[in-house]
C-alpha positions in Angstrom: -57.8 153.5 50.0 -60.3 153.3 47.6 -59.5 151.0 44.4 -60.7 151.5 40.9 -64.4 151.5 40.0 -64.0 149.3 37.2 -62.4 145.7 38.0 -61.4 142.8 35.7 -64.2 140.8 37.2 -66.7 142.8 35.5 -65.6 141.9 32.2 -67.8 139.6 30.3 -68.0 137.3 27.3 -64.6 138.2 25.4 -62.9 138.7 28.5 -63.4 135.1 29.5 -61.8 133.8 26.3 -58.9 135.8 27.0 -58.2 135.6 30.6 -59.6 132.2 31.6 -56.7 129.6 32.1 -58.8 126.6 32.2 -59.1 125.2 28.5 -62.2 123.3 29.7 -64.2 126.2 30.6 -67.4 126.7 28.8 -66.8 130.1 27.7 -63.3 129.3 26.6 -64.2 126.4 24.4 -67.1 128.3 22.8 -65.1 131.6 22.2 -61.7 130.2 21.3 -58.8 132.2 19.6 -58.9 131.5 15.7 -55.5 132.3 15.1 -53.4 130.7 12.1 -50.8 128.7 13.4 -47.3 129.8 12.8 -44.6 127.7 11.5 -41.8 129.9 12.5 -41.7 129.8 16.5 -39.9 133.2 16.6 -42.6 135.0 14.7 -44.6 137.1 17.2 -47.2 138.9 15.3 -49.5 137.1 12.3 -52.5 138.1 10.4 -55.9 136.7 10.7 -58.4 137.0 7.9 -62.1 136.8 8.9 -65.0 136.8 6.7 -68.0 139.2 8.1 -71.4 139.2 6.6 -72.9 142.6 5.4 -76.6 143.1 6.4 -78.9 145.8 5.1 -80.9 148.0 7.3 -83.9 145.6 6.9 -81.9 142.6 8.2 -81.0 141.1 4.7 -77.8 139.7 3.8 -76.2 141.9 0.8 -72.7 140.7 0.8 -69.6 139.9 2.6 -66.4 141.7 3.6 -63.2 140.6 5.3 -61.3 141.7 8.5 -57.7 141.1 8.0 -56.0 142.3 11.4 -52.7 141.7 13.0 -52.9 139.4 16.1 -50.6 138.1 18.6 -49.9 134.4 18.6 -52.0 132.4 21.2 -49.2 131.9 23.6 -48.9 135.7 24.0 -52.3 136.8 23.2 -53.6 136.9 26.5 -50.4 138.6 28.2 -50.5 141.3 25.6 -54.3 142.1 26.1 -53.8 141.7 30.0 -51.1 144.3 30.0 -52.9 146.7 27.9 -56.2 146.5 30.0 -54.2 146.8 33.2 -52.5 150.0 31.9 -55.7 151.6 30.7 -57.4 151.0 34.2 -54.2 152.2 35.9 -54.2 155.4 33.8 -57.8 156.2 34.7 -56.7 156.3 38.5 -56.6 160.0 39.7 -54.5 159.4 42.6 -56.1 162.3 44.4 -56.7 160.5 47.8 -54.9 162.3 50.6 -54.9 162.1 54.3 -53.2 164.3 57.1 -50.5 163.0 59.3 -50.4 164.1 63.1 -48.0 167.0 62.0 -50.6 168.3 59.5 -53.7 168.2 61.7 -54.9 171.4 63.1 -54.4 171.9 66.8 -52.7 169.6 69.4 -49.9 172.0 70.1 -50.6 172.3 73.8 -50.0 169.5 76.3 -53.5 168.6 77.3 -52.7 168.1 81.1 -49.5 167.8 83.2 -47.3 164.8 82.9 -47.4 163.7 86.5 -49.8 163.9 89.4 -52.9 163.1 87.5 -53.2 159.5 87.7 -53.7 159.5 84.0 -51.4 158.0 81.1 -49.1 160.8 79.8 -50.2 162.5 76.7 -48.2 165.2 74.8 -50.8 166.1 72.0 -54.6 165.6 71.3 -53.9 165.1 67.7 -52.0 161.6 68.3 -53.1 158.9 65.9 -54.2 157.1 68.7 -57.2 159.5 69.5 -60.2 160.5 67.7 -59.4 163.4 65.4 -55.8 162.7 65.3 -53.7 162.0 62.3 -53.5 159.0 60.1 -50.7 156.4 60.3 -49.4 155.6 56.8 -52.4 157.1 55.0 -52.6 157.4 51.3 -51.1 160.5 49.6 -51.4 162.0 46.3 -49.6 159.8 43.6 -49.1 159.2 40.1 -50.7 155.7 39.1 -49.9 156.0 35.4 -47.9 153.4 33.6 -46.4 153.6 30.3 -47.1 151.0 27.3 -45.7 150.9 23.9 -47.8 152.1 21.1 -47.1 149.2 18.9 -48.1 147.0 21.7 -51.3 148.9 22.7 -52.3 148.5 19.0 -51.3 144.9 19.0 -53.7 144.3 22.0 -56.6 146.1 20.4 -56.2 144.4 17.2 -55.8 141.1 18.7 -59.1 141.6 20.8 -61.0 142.6 17.5 -59.8 139.5 15.9 -60.9 137.2 18.8 -64.5 139.0 18.6 -64.8 138.4 14.8 -66.9 135.3 15.5 -69.8 137.6 17.0 -69.1 140.6 14.6 -71.5 141.7 11.9 -71.2 144.5 9.3 -74.1 146.8 8.9 -74.4 149.2 5.9 -74.5 152.8 6.6 -77.8 153.7 8.4 -77.1 157.1 9.5 -80.0 158.6 7.3 -82.6 155.9 8.0 -83.6 157.6 11.3 -85.6 160.8 10.3 -86.0 161.6 13.9 -84.9 160.1 17.2 -86.8 157.1 18.3 -85.4 154.5 20.4 -88.4 151.8 19.6 -87.2 152.1 16.1 -83.5 151.4 16.8 -84.5 148.3 19.1 -86.5 147.0 16.3 -83.5 147.4 14.0 -81.4 145.5 16.5 -83.7 142.5 16.5 -83.6 142.7 12.6 -79.9 142.2 12.7 -80.2 139.2 15.0 -79.0 141.2 18.4 -80.7 140.9 21.5 -81.1 144.1 23.2 -80.6 142.7 26.4 -77.0 141.8 25.5 -74.3 144.2 25.5 -73.5 145.3 21.9 -70.8 147.9 20.9 -71.3 149.9 17.6 -68.3 151.3 15.7 -68.9 154.0 13.3 -66.7 156.4 11.5 -69.3 159.2 12.6 -72.4 159.0 14.7 -75.1 160.9 13.4 -77.1 163.1 16.1 -80.4 160.9 15.3 -78.7 157.8 15.9 -77.0 158.9 18.8 -80.2 160.0 20.7 -82.1 157.0 19.3 -79.5 154.5 21.0 -78.6 156.5 24.3 -81.3 155.4 26.1 -80.4 151.8 25.7 -78.2 150.7 28.6 -76.5 147.7 27.0 -75.5 149.5 24.1 -72.1 151.5 23.4 -71.8 153.8 20.4 -68.2 154.7 19.6 -65.9 156.1 16.8 -62.3 155.0 15.8 -61.3 158.0 17.9 -62.7 156.7 21.1 -62.2 153.1 20.5 -60.7 151.4 23.6 -59.8 148.0 24.8 -62.2 147.7 27.6 -65.4 148.2 25.7 -64.2 145.5 23.1 -63.8 143.1 25.7 -67.0 144.1 27.7 -69.4 143.5 24.9 -71.3 140.4 23.7 -71.7 141.7 19.9 -69.6 143.9 18.0 -71.4 146.0 14.9 -69.3 147.6 12.4 -70.0 149.7 9.2 -68.0 149.2 5.8 -66.1 152.4 6.1 -65.2 151.2 9.7 -64.0 147.8 8.4 -61.7 149.6 5.8 -60.4 151.8 8.7 -59.7 148.9 10.9 -57.8 147.0 8.2 -55.7 150.1 7.4 -55.1 150.9 11.0 -54.5 147.4 12.5 -53.8 145.3 9.3 -50.6 144.0 7.9 -50.4 147.1 5.4 -49.9 149.6 8.3 -46.6 151.4 7.5 -46.0 152.9 10.9 -46.4 155.9 13.1 -47.1 159.1 11.5 -47.5 162.4 13.1 -51.3 162.3 13.1 -51.1 158.8 14.7 -48.7 160.4 17.5 -51.0 163.3 18.1 -54.0 161.1 18.4 -52.1 158.7 20.8 -51.0 161.5 23.0 -54.8 163.0 23.0 -56.1 159.7 24.2 -53.5 159.3 26.9 -54.5 162.9 28.2 -58.1 162.0 28.0 -58.0 158.4 29.5 -58.5 159.7 33.0 -61.7 161.6 32.0 -63.4 158.4 30.9 -66.9 157.7 32.7 -65.5 154.3 33.7 -62.7 156.0 35.8 -64.1 159.2 37.2 -64.6 157.8 40.6 -61.4 155.6 40.7 -59.0 156.4 43.3 
């Protein structure tokens, strides 16, 4: 039976700091969690304040902002993120693999030759699993691979991953109107002005992606352009650099910060839509 097309071994950069068990590893030392130590051992959620530089379209620093998100403590952060990513990958499996047993294969109703006086081994059907064209023993059947996760736990996993990525996160002013027409060369030049290597994986998180920006960046294979509605844990872990806009920072602080009051009707509808569309993601279309 085929396995999922996306595996945890393909995750890079942030996933190494989250999942590597050896504290002496090169990646884990360079990208360690910067959580505030909690004085109360029973406290399971803390807030982490990170200061981020704001860059202009030309690459100059024009100010600073902060990212204040809820994050799990170091002793449980890896478990929370691991459970959330496993849930996402499991829910992307379509589970449509199916094989036929000997009772479902067409043909084989007639005994091929008499039981005795032929000198051959007795055989009752041509569709036995021991012969070519026969059925399959213990083959896969359609099944539901989906698993459930609490909404608060999934939200905590995303905020924890964003907090761990703060060291390699920059904020760029809204540049949607800077591109008069789609031009990939101009977008690559902008990446270099912001100190980003086009060969490294970068994820842009914007409230709205203008058409000119989308067309200018879609030919760059190492770049992902997302909105808060399409934000997912896998892309956060699978990028080397995270680029936000000021409006996105305000959204993340309100959605994943300490001031978040709880689930609303809009949040429930958004969560249900994401769960329904999780199997349609491009990373899991071929997963079985």
